[in-house]
C-alpha positions, 0 to 999 in steps of 0.5 A: 577534422577527425576530432570534431566528429567524436566531439559532435557525437558527444555533444549530441548525446549530452544534449539528448540526456539533458532533454531527457532529464527535463522531459521524461519525468513530466511524461512519467508523472502524467502517465501515473496520474492518468492511471491513478485517476481511474481509481479516484481524485489525484492531488499530487504526483511527483516522479524523479530519477537521475539519470531520467533515462531510467524511466524508460525501464520504469525505474524511478529514484523517488515517487510521491503520490497524494490522493483525496480518494482511491477505490478499487477491488482488493486484488487490484490494490494488492497488484498495484502495491506489488509494482513498487519494486522498481522505485527507490523510495515512495511516499503515497497517501490517500485521505480515504481508501476503499478496497473491496468491502473495507474502507481505510482513512488517512492511508499511507504507504512508505517505501525505503529500499526494500522496506515497506510500511503501510498504515491507516485508520479503520472505524467501527462503522466501516467494519460494521458496513463490511461485516454487518454481523459485527457490533464492535472490533477493538485491538486488545493486544499487539506483540511479537508482530501479531495483533489481537482483536476482540470483536462482538457480533450477533448471529441468529439472535445470539451475541458473543465476544470472540478474539481473533489474531491478525498475523504474518504467515509465510509472507501473507497476512491472515486473520483467524479466530482464537477458538478451537479449530480456529485455523480452519476459519483462517482468512487471507487479508493480503497476499502478493508474491513480491512482498513478504509481510513481517509484522502488524500492530495497532493503536486505539483511535477515536471510533476505531483504531490505526493499523500499521503493517511492515513488510519487505520486498522478496 
């Protein structure tokens, strides 16, 4: 009789783990879907973890997110990206992404361990919409983890062409014009204490370019 009680307890624990493995991923998927649905149209959400009880501590082995569209403020998007630390691997994509003034097409975010890779297409039309003074922006150089853009803009009836460098700076991503005292006009594009940007690059594309940013979790 004394052996039956421990066996019964073990059986109940095993049954509980099996039920958790079957139920918890579905609950986590629905919660994540509901959160994402506030920002756009969700196509697919998949969450896996073993043992599934990890999900009670908001940890998952692999997460897949596919969205037709995603829209939020730039600060909200940066905060969302910063929450991927407890996911072993992540594959997220959105056909269109709107963060603040900027729009990105075919945006992807991939995480493997502590490595993050984000990419997306930016058209000149989107840039003109975000910054009406710009007529065009083209990547003209990509080396050493930095990206040089050449933009043509009109201000007070004057048209000028200016280069600007997009680069990592102590883990943040910044852009500054390549002119004397250009550092005074530096703009921070991305900053999150949980993520350190390592490099940025771009390739020309039809009507714009595709940018790729690589980063590491701190």
